[in-house]
Structure formats: structure tokens, C-alpha cells
C-alpha positions in Angstrom: -2.5 -49.3 -7.9 0.4 -49.8 -5.7 1.5 -46.1 -6.0 -2.0 -44.9 -5.4 -2.2 -47.0 -2.2 1.1 -45.7 -1.0 0.0 -42.1 -1.7 -3.2 -42.6 0.2 -1.4 -44.2 3.2 1.0 -41.2 3.2 -1.8 -38.7 3.2 -3.4 -40.5 6.2 -0.2 -40.4 8.1 0.4 -36.8 7.4 -3.1 -35.7 8.3 -3.1 -37.7 11.5 0.2 -36.0 12.4 -1.5 -32.6 12.0 0.4 -31.6 8.9 -1.6 -28.9 7.0 -1.4 -28.0 3.3 -1.3 -24.5 1.9 -4.7 -23.8 0.2 -4.7 -22.8 -3.4 -7.5 -20.2 -2.9 -8.2 -17.3 -0.5 -11.1 -14.9 0.2 -11.3 -11.2 0.9 -11.0 -9.6 3.3 -7.6 -10.9 4.2 -8.0 -9.6 7.8 -11.0 -8.3 9.7 -9.5 -4.8 9.9 -6.5 -3.1 8.3 -6.7 0.5 7.0 -4.0 1.7 4.6 -2.6 -1.7 3.8 0.9 -2.2 2.3 2.5 -5.4 1.1 5.6 -6.5 -0.8 7.0 -9.9 -1.7 10.8 -10.2 -1.0 13.0 -13.3 -0.7 10.1 -15.7 -0.6 8.1 -13.8 2.0 5.2 -11.4 2.0 5.8 -8.4 4.3 2.6 -6.6 5.3 1.7 -3.5 7.4 -1.3 -1.4 8.0 -2.4 1.5 10.1 -2.8 0.7 13.8 -2.7 4.2 15.1 -0.5 3.7 18.1 2.4 1.4 16.9 4.1 -0.2 14.0 3.7 -3.9 13.4 5.0 -6.2 10.6 3.3 -9.3 9.4 5.4 -11.9 7.5 4.1 -15.0 5.7 4.9 -17.2 2.8 1.2 -17.5 1.8 -1.1 -14.5 1.3 -4.1 -16.7 2.3 -2.4 -17.3 5.7 -2.0 -13.6 6.6 -4.2 -14.0 9.6 -1.7 -16.6 11.0 1.4 -14.8 9.9 4.5 -14.3 12.1 4.2 -10.8 13.6 6.3 -8.3 15.6 5.5 -4.9 17.0 8.7 -3.2 15.9 8.2 0.4 17.2 6.0 2.4 19.5 5.9 6.2 19.5 7.6 8.3 22.2 5.4 9.8 24.9 5.9 13.3 23.4 7.3 15.0 20.3 6.6 15.4 16.6 5.9 11.7 16.0 4.0 10.9 19.3 0.5 10.2 18.0 -1.7 9.2 15.0 0.7 6.7 13.5 -0.7 6.0 10.0 0.0 4.5 6.6 3.3 2.5 7.2 5.3 1.1 4.3 8.3 -1.2 4.6 11.0 -1.1 1.9 14.3 -2.9 1.4 16.8 -0.3 0.1 20.6 -0.7 -0.4 20.6 -3.8 1.9 18.7 -2.1 4.8 15.1 -2.1 5.8 13.2 1.2 6.1 9.7 2.0 7.3 8.0 5.2 6.2 5.0 6.3 8.3 2.9 9.3 9.0 2.6 10.9 12.5 1.7 14.0 14.4 2.5 15.7 17.7 0.0 14.9 20.5 0.7 18.4 21.9 -0.4 20.1 18.6 -1.9 17.4 16.4 -3.6 18.0 13.1 -3.1 18.4 9.4 -0.9 21.4 9.9 1.5 19.4 12.0 1.4 16.0 10.2 4.6 14.6 8.7 6.3 11.6 7.2 9.0 9.9 9.3 11.5 7.1 8.7 12.9 4.2 10.6 16.0 2.1 9.6 17.0 -1.5 10.5 20.3 -3.1 9.3 19.2 -6.6 10.5 18.5 -9.0 7.5 15.3 -10.0 9.4 13.0 -6.9 9.8 11.1 -8.6 12.6 14.4 -8.5 14.6 17.2 -6.1 15.2 17.0 -2.4 16.2 14.8 0.1 14.4 16.6 3.5 14.5 14.6 6.7 14.2 16.0 8.6 11.2 13.6 11.5 11.9 11.2 13.5 9.7 11.5 13.6 6.0 12.4 17.2 5.1 9.3 18.0 3.1 8.4 21.6 2.3 4.8 21.0 3.3 3.1 19.1 6.1 1.6 15.9 4.7 1.1 12.2 4.8 1.3 8.9 2.9 5.0 9.0 1.9 6.2 6.4 -0.6 9.1 6.1 -3.0 10.1 4.6 -6.3 13.2 4.2 -8.5 13.4 5.3 -12.1 16.5 5.5 -14.4 18.9 5.1 -11.5 17.3 7.8 -9.3 15.1 7.4 -6.3 12.0 9.6 -5.9 9.8 10.4 -2.9 6.1 11.1 -3.4 3.5 12.1 -0.7 0.2 13.9 -0.2 1.0 17.5 0.8 -1.3 19.9 2.5 -1.4 23.0 0.3 -4.1 25.5 1.1 -7.5 23.7 1.8 -6.6 20.6 0.0 -4.2 17.6 -0.3 -2.1 17.5 -3.5 0.4 15.0 -4.8 4.1 16.1 -4.5 7.3 14.6 -5.7 11.0 15.2 -4.9 14.3 13.4 -5.7 15.9 11.7 -2.8 19.4 12.3 -1.4 19.2 9.2 0.8 16.4 7.1 2.2 15.5 9.7 4.8 16.3 13.0 3.0 15.0 14.6 -0.1 16.5 17.3 -2.2 15.3 20.9 -1.9 13.2 21.0 -5.1 9.7 19.7 -4.4 7.1 19.8 -7.2 3.3 19.5 -6.9 2.1 17.1 -9.6 -1.6 17.2 -9.3 -4.4 19.1 -7.4 -8.0 17.9 -6.9 -9.8 18.8 -10.1 -12.7 16.5 -10.7 -15.9 16.1 -8.6 -15.0 12.5 -7.7 -11.8 13.9 -6.1 -13.9 16.1 -3.8 -16.4 13.8 -2.2 -17.0 13.7 1.6 -16.6 17.5 1.9 -12.8 17.5 1.3 -10.6 18.0 -1.7 -8.1 15.2 -1.4 -5.4 13.4 -3.4 -3.4 11.0 -1.2 -1.7 7.6 -1.0 0.4 7.8 -4.2 1.8 4.5 -5.3 4.2 4.0 -8.2 3.4 1.3 -10.9 5.6 0.5 -13.8 3.8 -0.6 -16.9 4.8 -3.5 -19.2 5.3 -1.1 -22.2 6.4 2.5 -22.4 4.3 4.0 -19.6 4.7 4.5 -15.8 1.9 5.3 -13.4 1.1 7.0 -10.1 -2.1 5.5 -8.7 -3.6 7.7 -5.9 -6.6 7.8 -3.6 -9.2 10.5 -4.2 -11.8 12.2 -1.9 -12.2 11.8 1.9 -11.7 8.3 3.2 -15.1 8.4 5.0 -16.9 8.8 1.7 -18.3 5.7 0.0 -17.0 7.3 -3.2 -13.4 7.1 -2.0 -11.6 5.7 -5.1 -8.4 5.4 -7.1 -7.2 7.8 -9.8 -4.2 7.6 -12.1 -1.4 9.7 -13.4 0.4 8.3 -16.4 3.7 9.3 -18.0 6.1 8.0 -20.6 9.0 6.1 -19.1 11.5 8.3 -21.0 10.0 11.5 -19.5 11.1 13.4 -16.4 9.0 12.4 -13.3 9.7 15.8 -11.8 8.0 17.7 -14.6 4.2 18.0 -14.0 3.8 18.2 -17.8 5.0 14.6 -18.1 1.9 13.3 -16.3 -1.6 12.9 -17.7 -4.6 12.6 -15.4 -7.4 10.0 -15.7 -10.7 11.8 -16.1 -12.6 9.1 -14.2 -11.7 6.8 -11.3 -9.8 3.7 -12.4 -11.1 1.7 -9.4 -14.2 2.5 -7.3 -17.0 1.2 -5.2 -19.3 -1.6 -6.3 -22.8 -1.6 -4.9 -23.5 -4.9 -6.6 -20.6 -6.5 -4.7 -21.3 -4.6 -1.5 -17.8 -3.1 -1.5 -17.4 0.6 -0.8 -14.7 3.2 -0.2 -12.0 1.4 -2.2 -8.7 3.1 -1.8 -5.2 3.5 -0.3 -3.6 0.7 -2.3 -0.3 -0.9 -2.9 1.0 -3.3 -5.6 2.9 -6.5 -5.5 4.0 -9.3 -7.9 3.1 -12.9 -7.5 6.0 -15.1 -6.1 6.9 -16.3 -9.6 6.8 -12.8 -11.0 4.2 -13.5 -13.7 1.1 -11.8 -12.1 0.3 -8.2 -11.0 -1.8 -7.7 -7.9 -3.4 -4.8 -6.1 -3.9 -4.6 -2.4 -6.4 -2.0 -1.1 -8.8 -1.3 1.8 -12.5 -1.1 1.6 -15.7 -1.4 3.6 -18.3 -4.2 3.3 -21.5 -2.2 3.2 -22.2 1.5 2.6 -21.9 4.4 5.1 -19.3 2.7 7.3 -17.0 5.7 7.4 -13.2 5.9 7.9 -12.7 3.7 10.9 -11.5 0.2 11.8 -14.1 -1.5 9.7 -11.9 -0.8 6.7 -10.3 -4.2 5.8 -7.5 -5.3 3.4 -8.4 -7.0 0.1 -6.2 -8.3 -2.8 -7.0 -9.2 -6.4 -5.1 -9.7 -9.6 -5.3 -7.1 -12.3 -4.3 -7.1 -16.0 -3.1 -4.7 -18.7 -4.8 -3.5 -21.9 -3.2 -3.5 -25.3 -1.7 0.0 -24.8 0.0 -1.0 -21.5 -2.5 0.6 -19.1 -3.6 -1.2 -16.0 -7.1 -2.7 -15.9 -8.1 -3.1 -12.2 -11.7 -4.2 -12.9 -14.2 -4.0 -10.0 -13.6 -4.9 -6.4 -14.3 -8.5 -5.8 -17.3 -9.5 -3.6 -16.3 -10.6 -0.1 -16.0 -14.3 0.7 -15.6 -15.4 -3.0 -12.8 -17.9 -3.5 -9.9 -16.5 -5.6 -6.8 -18.3 -6.8 -3.7 -17.4 -4.7 -0.9 -15.5 -6.5 1.0 -17.8 -8.9 4.0 -19.6 -7.5 6.9 -21.4 -9.2 6.5 -25.1 -9.5 
């Protein structure tokens, strides 16, 4: 009884002092708006970015349910003219070889459009990415114009993947990297739009490739399919054996159906442009994606970021389930005790 009384007195003191406790649940959406969300968990912090159109901003928080109150910093604004002066999209932040890098898509306001859209890189040597100087490392030397650049490491090599504009469509391309801002000359298309669900909204689009390593003998590239303004915008999957060559298109097998798509029952539409992250204790796998609450909302600022845990089947393939209904309480990612 004495211990209980002391505990209750302590709680009263802390609450009266304005001390708040981290909640053990959260609800989607994480923010009111946030197209093309990216998140990673490094050194005890979540680092988050999304498309803002006219600048690059980093969110940092220790609790995913506190993203709306995270520390933030606008770390870069585009020049008034030049190849990366407008339409700043799809940023990703990576810690590579002890330095921070941001990959983002941009175009030239003097000649904007898909034909002149490219992936660019910034570098920061400060241990804190919200501080220090972000140095423009220029345009990634891709063979094709394109967007949504990302990277992954496999068997000691680093690979760059992006959505390339080839002909009337967007396709998934891969190249080995020389350094964090330069790729080697050989660039290989891995997948073209093939199924009807990859051609919704009047466009043939494969974009937003994200690497996912399976728990068994498989690796995956999860991509967004169709036009982002279509309610049918969804996620597809390429799978390959871990001992295969990622640069060989024959290594990859395509899913015949979307692996994550809209749910009319849950009022969630246009699910796509995802990233992946581990729970702080490393025991759980999570997907972050944007979606619309309601149909026919298009490809604008109503797209908001949502997170949910996913599992694996007995063969080591991801099972993403269905997008969770907004405002339903979910347990936060697992943390070490």
C-alpha cells in the first residue's frame, strides 16, 4: 500500500508539472498531408521527409505517434533557376559512409516536364542532419530522365534504382553506384508496365521503387503502379533470390496482382509511394505509404502519410494486408524495454 501511495503521489506531481508520457498507440494519418513519404530509424531517432514541392524539410522524432510535433528544419531551398529549380519531389534521407545524403527529384522551371525531370543529391557531413551545410552534389548521371531515386546495398555493392521515362511510360531501372552521387555507365531496365492495374488513370507508370530484404532467401523491389491521381494507384512487387544478380532482369519475378491496394471498406484510396522501416527494437517490419481518405481525391495535397506493421508468409514473402482505416488506434512500433 505504501508503494502504491508513493506512486500515485509521484504521478500527481509529474502531471501537475506538465510532464507528458509517450502514448503506446497512434492513428493514421500521421500528418494531415504528406505525399511521397519516406522514413528511417537511425540512432534512436525517426527521420522523415515528404514532398513539399518548393523545399526540402526533415522531421526528427523519437516517437512515430509524435510526428506532428517533431523537431523540423528546412535544410534546402531550390535555386531561382537551373536544372533543379522547381517541382521538388520525393525526397529520401540516407546515412552512407558516415555522411548524410538526400536524394530528390526536380525539374527546370525554364523547361519543366517529364523530359527534363531528374534525380539530384545533397550531402551533409554534420552528424546532425538538421544542422550543418547541405552541399549540392548535382544530378545523378542517369541515362534517362526520371524520378523517385532510391538505393540499396547487396553483397557489398550499392545499387541505384529509379523510375525512368522510356517512350510513353515510366519503367524501373537499376545501376551500380560508383559513389553516393554517381552511377556506373551500365543502366538496366528491370520492368515495364504490363498489367492493366499498372496502367490506370490514363498513364503506364511504374515508379517509387523501394528495396526490401526478406527474412529468408528472397529480396524484393516494391513499386508504385499507375498514375498517382487514380484511386487504383497501388503497390506491385518484384522478387529475386538473394544469391542472384540484381542487375539481371531475369533474376526478378513480377507479381501478377497488386500486393497492396485501395480499400473501399476502410475508405482508403490511392495507396502508394511507400518506404520501409524497422521498429526501434528491430523485431517488427513496418510500411509507410501515402493515401487518400475518400475516393476521387486526385494527386494533390490531400495525400497523407500512414504507417502499419506487416508480416511475412511461410515462404518469406511480405504480407502487407489492407490499408488500415483512419483514426483506428494502432500499437506503436515495438521498443526495447
